[in-house]
N, C-alpha and C positions, 0 to 999 in steps of 0.2 A: 528764128528771126537775126538778124546780123546786129553789130555793135552798133551801126548807125540806122538802124529800122524806128522808128516812132509808130507806136499802137493809139488810135486815134478811135475812142467809143464814145460815138453818138448816135441817137436813135433818128433826128432831125437831117435826113439825108443832105438837104440843103447846107448846111452846116458844117456836117463832114465831108462833104464836096470841097467845100471853101477851105475846110482847113490841112485838108491833104495836098488839095495843089498848093497851097502857101507853102507848104511842109517840103515838097517835092522840089520846085522852085528853089529853093533854098541848099537843095542839094541831100535831105534824108530819105531815107527808106520809109515807105508811108504800108501800113497797114489798116485799113475800117472795119471796125465793126459795130452793130448797132445795138446790142443787148449784154447785157452784165455775163449771162453764163458763153457769149461767144468771149467776151473780153479774159474768162477765165481762162477758155479753151486754149486762145492764143498764147497767152501766156504760160502754159503747162508744156503746151510743145515746143516752148525757149522764148527767155525771157528776152524783151525789148531794150533797145536802152532808154527808151522811156514812155510814161501812158499819158495820155489828155483821156482825160477823164471825165463825163459829164457826171453829172451826180442824179438828176432825176431821168434812170431808165424803168423802161416797163417789166423788165421781170427784176433781177437783184441790184439794187441801187449803186450806185457808184462810190457811197460810205462802206457797203457791203463789201462790195469785190475787193478794194482795198484793204480791209479787217481780214480777208482771207489770202491775200496776199502776203501780206507781212506775216500773219499767223504761217505761211510757210515756210518765211524766213528767209525769204527774198527781200531784197532793198532797191530794187526799182523804182528809179524819181516817178514820183504823180505830181500832173498839174491839176486838180480839179476845172472841171466847167461849173458853175454854179448859176444861176439866175436869180437868186435869194442872198444878198449880198450883206448879210445878219453878219454878227459876231457869236452868235452859237455855231452859225454853219461853220464860220471860220476854225473856230477853235474846233471842233468837233472834228472837220477833216482832219486839223495838224494833228490832235492828238488820235489818230488812228494811222496817221503817218504820213499823210501828204506833205509834197515840197513846197509847195505853193499852189495858189490859187486864182482864178482869171473870174471876172464876173460878167456874162453876158448883158447884154449885145459887148461884143468885145474886137476892137481893130486886130485882124489878123497880122500884121506886122507886131504889135505888142507880143502876140500872143507866142510868135517866133522869136523874138527877145528874152521872152521868157523861158521859153525852152531852150536857147543858147545857154543863159544864164545860169538854167538852173542843172544843166551839163555840166558847165564850166567847174560848178562848185560840188558837184557828187562826184566827179571825177578822180581817180587815184593821180597825183602828178605825176608825169614822166619822169622828173627831176627832184623827187623826195627829198625834202629835211632830215635832220636830225633826229633825237630825241629831247623833248622839252619837257625840266623837273619845275613846281613848283609846290613846293612843302614836300607832303606825301604822293603827290600827283603825277604823273610818269606817263606821258604821249609819243608815241612813236611813229612818225611821221613815214618813216621808209615800211614799217610792216602795220600800216593803218591797225593799231593796238594803242589803246589806256587804259590804264589800271590806278587806283587808289589803293594804299596801303595796300598792295600787293595782291588786290582781288580785282579781276579783270572786270570792265564796266561795256557793256553791250549797246555802243551807240551808233545810232541812224549816220549814213554821211552828214548829213546838215548838223547834226550833234556834234560830231565830230569838228567841222568845221570851224563851229562858233567854238566850243571849246580850245581847238591850238591858237585863233586868233586873239583870243582872249588869255591865253598861255603864254603870248607873243610880246605881251604887254601887261607885265605882273605890275599890281598895284595901281596902276593907271584906270584914271575912269573915261570908258568907250562909251560915245553918245550913242542913241539907237540908230541915228543914221550913218554912224560910223559903221555899224555893225551890218547893218543893212547892205550899206554898198560893199564892203567887205566880204561880207558871207553869202549874202544872196545877190550880190549883182546888179541891185538896181535900187532904188527909191521906195521901197511899197509902204507896207501897213505898220507901225509899229508893236502890233498888235502880235504880229507875226514873231519879232522877238523876243515878246514878254511870254509869250506859249512858250517858245524852247530854249529860254531860260529858264524855266518851271522845269521842263523836262530833266534839264543837265543836274537843277538841286534837288529834285528827288533820285536821280540815280551815284548824286554825289554826299549829299548828306547825311544817308545813314552811315558812313564809312569813317566819320569823322567830322572835328566842327566846321560850320560852315565857310565854304570857301570863295561861291560869289556872293560878293555884297551889291545892294541898288544905292545908288545914287539919286535921290529923290530928284525927279523933273530934270535928269540930267542923263545916266545910266548905269551903266553896271560896271566894276572892278572884279579882279582874280587876287585875293591877298592873302598869304600864308597867314594861318593863325598867328595872334601873338605870341611871344617868349619861342617863336620856331627861328 
C-alpha cells in the first residue's frame, strides 16, 4: 500500500462501499476488506496510511486486530467504527492504541474529516521544530524522540504531539478544548484527552516527580518540580 492508501475494515458491504466511495472522492487510495484476518494480511503486505476499523467483525474483532498491529510495533493510525457509544469501549479502544473512534450511524463527511485530522496530527512535520526541554524532560521534534532523565520514552504519535503541545506552554493550564483542537484537530470528547493524559503520566511518573498537573474543572499543565 502507498502512503495515501486507507484500509477500510468493515463486514457490512453497504457501509464499506459508502466509506470507500467517499474516501476516493477526496483523493485517497482505498483498500476494503471484510474480516479481521484479511485486515492483518493486508497490513502485513505493507502498512497503509490509516486504518478505518470496525469493532464488530465476524472473526477477529477490531480491538484484537489493533492489539496485534501495535504488538508488531506498527504505529499506523487507527480510527474505530463502533455501534456502541460507551465509555468502556472508548477507553478500551484508546488503551489498545486507537487514535480516534466514530459511532454508527455516522456522516461520511464527518468520517473523512476525522481521517484528515488524524493524518495531520500523526504525520511527521515537513518542517520540524527543534528540541523542547522542561526540567529533565527533553523532546526532539526533528528526530521524533523524547527522553526523561536520559531514558527514552516509547510514545505513540498522538502521545508525542500531546506532550509537545504541553511542553510548548510550560506552566500554563491548557483546557481540554484547547488540547482537543490543537492535538486532535477537532472538538471531540474530553474523555479522549483524559485517557491520553493518563498514558503520558504512566510513562513519565516512574522516572521522576510528577510533571503533568490537573487543574480540576479546567484542564492540565506541565510544570517542573518545585526547586528545579
